[in-house]
C-alpha positions, 0 to 999 in steps of 0.5 A: 500500500502506498505510504499516503494511503497506508499511513492515512489508513492507520492515522484514521484508526485511533489506538482504541479502534476495534480490531480482531485477529484472523488465524489460518490453518498453520496457526499464524495470525493477522490483526485487522481493523473492523472496517464494517459490520454487516448482518445478512439473514441473521448472520453477522459478517465483518469487513476487515483491513490488516493493521500492517501493510500486506506484502507480496514477493514475486519472482522476476522471469523472462517475458515469453513475448519480449526477450529483453523484458522481464515479468513478475510471477507468483511464487508458492509458499514453499519458495516463500519459506526459502527466501523469507529470511533474505527478504526480511533482511532487505526490508529491515534495511528500510526499517520495516519488519517483515512477518509471516502472518496469516493469509498474507505477509505483512510489514510493520513500520512506515512504508516509504512514499510511492514514487512513479518509478516504483509503481508496477501494474500486474494482471492478476488472474483469479479463479472464478473471474472471467478475465484478469484484473489489473492491480498496482503494486509499489516496489519496495525492493529487489533481492537475489536468492540462488541466482533468482531475482525476487521483488518485494511489493505492497498493493496500492489498493487496500487488501480487504477480507470478509469474515463470518462471526461464529457463535463464540465471536471468532471470525471465520474467513469466507470461502470463495464460494461462500463469498460469491453466494452472498456477495451482492447482499454484502455489497448492497449493504456496504453501498447503503452505509456509504451513501 
């Protein structure tokens, strides 16, 4: 997330702003602000925004259509495990702390302002989507690991999660199928609240 957006986002949330913690299957946690709480058919849902900046690590690969160009590609969790300590050291040079949190990597600290040269646009293909969507990232750094070059980026748009609150008050992340099933109802309520 760009500094202006990321820092402004955090400034908007006072220290007593409500938060809750998402936990993944590996037991990792992600602390999020509760942006909105909605009720659909008697069930409470929450829209969540991570407190710290989300981070993506991509690999630079030769572009299949242009021999002189390179493109960024996603890497698997196993590869993230291999390069994580190197990426963490690169981030530490910018006074940022890279963490292996649930659902996404995150960085705590002040993200530097986004310069035009640091903004990368990627076409993201998502299951269930008819076509790829463009997403912009701020490049925070590059590093090499075993002769492979990697890029550390943060998305410029907020990374949001929808979760369902269970009977004990714990959030459960919606599966893609669950989200699609109630997406229009959630979006209608959000739109009504923002008017």
